[in-house]
N, C-alpha and C positions, 0 to 999 in steps of 0.2 A: 829297301824302299820300293813301293809300288811303282811300276814303270810309268803309269800315266801321271803320277805326281811328280816324279823325277823329270818327265817331259815338260810339265808345266813350269817347274823351277828353271829348267834350261831355256824355255821360251821367254820367260820373264827376264832372265839374265841377259838374253840377247837384246830385248827391248831396252833394258837399263843401259847396256853398253852403247847401243845406237843413239839413244837420247843423250847420253853423256858426251859422245863424240860430237853431235850437233851443237850441244850447249858449249862445249869447250871451244870449238872452232868459231862459234858466234861470239863468244866472249873475247877471244884473241882478235877477231876483226874489230870489235868495238874498242878494245885497248889500243890497237894500232891507230884508229881514227882519233881517239883522245890524245894519243902521243903526238900526232901531227898538229892537232889544235894547240896543244901546249907549246910546241915549237913555233907555230905561226903567230901565236900571241907573244911568247917570251922573247924571241929574237928581235922583232921590231921594237919591243919595249926597251930592251937593253941598248939598242942603237939610239933610240930617241933620247934615253936618259943620258947617254954619253954626249950626244950632240947638244943637249940642253946645258950640260956642264961646260962644255967648250964654249958655247955661245955666251954663257954668263961671264966667263973669264975674258972673252974678247970684247965685252961691253955691248953685245947685241941683246939688250933687255927684252925687246918685243919677241925676238925669235926664241930666246931662252924661256920666256914666260909661256909662249905658245907650246913649245916642246914639253915644258913641265906639266901643263894642263893635259897634253896628249898622253904623257906617261901616267899621270894620275888616272885618266880615263881607262887606259889599257890595263893598268893594275887593278882597277875596280872590276873590270870585266873578267880578268883572270881569277880574281878572288871569288867572284860570284860563280863562275863556271867550274872552277877548281879542276881543270883538266888532268893535272898530275894525279890527284886522288882517284879520279875515275879510271885513269890508265892502270894504276896499281890494283884497284878493286877488280876490274875486269880480268887482269892478268892472273890475280890470285884465284879467282873463280875458275878460270880456264884450266889452271893447273890442278885444282881440286877435282874438276870434272874428268880430266884425263886420268887422275888417280882412280876415280870411281870406275871409269871404263876399263882400266887395267885390272882392277879387282874383279869386275864382272867377267872379263875374259878368263881370268885364272879360275874363277868359280866354274864357269862353263866348260873349260877345256881340261881342268885338272881335278878340282874338288868333286864335281859330279861324276867323275870317272874313277874316283878312288874308292878305297874300302872303308871310308869313314862311316860312322853311324848315322842313322837318320837324323838324330838330334844335332849332330855336328853340322850336317849339311843344312839343316833348317837354321841353325845359329848363324852360319856364314851368310846365308841368303838374307836373313833379317838384318844383318849389318849393312848389306848393300841397300836394302830398302830404306833403312833409317838414314843412311848417308845421302841417298838421292833426295829424300824428302827434306832433309835439313838444307841441302844445297839449293833446292828449288825455292825454299822459303826465305833463305838469307841472301841470295844472289841479286845483284842489281838487274833490272829488267833489260832484256836483250832487245836492241832496236831491230825493227823489221828488216832494214837493209842489211844488217850484220848477219841475221839468220839466213836471209836469202842468198847472200854471198857464200856463207858456209855450206848451205845445201848444194849450191852449184859446184863448189870446190870438192865436196865429198863425192858428188856424182861423177866428177871428172877424175876421180882416183887420187886426189891429193893426200888422202889418209890411208891408202891401201898399203899393206905390208908386202914386201917382195919375197917373203918366206924366210 
């Protein structure tokens, strides 16, 4: 393979790995936030439901009714926001982006240094590009705050390997 073409493959693989790392960390940050929202909505809802039941058995109709309305409202908010689904979606995407980053690193550090044919190198590279494009098209949008937090974390060495 021509050295300048191999260099371009390697440079693009580095970009794919870097983008995948930022996306993965951003999705993990978003998943963590949605998990917290799920707990902050769910735990009070369970407590309010339990208190509504106890109040009903004790004959406190007004308190039981008020708590039942509260439970219904919290349940509606939880159904509308669906934080558990967002948590799972962002975690799945984060894992897929880390897989892409790992494959890009292997391409960069092993495949491009091997005795593989030009066609094999091109095929592996094309797989990386297709996977990146598919993930970018199908992943939920990353909130700005999650991306900025990921960027700071990466800058501070949170994702560095110790060798």
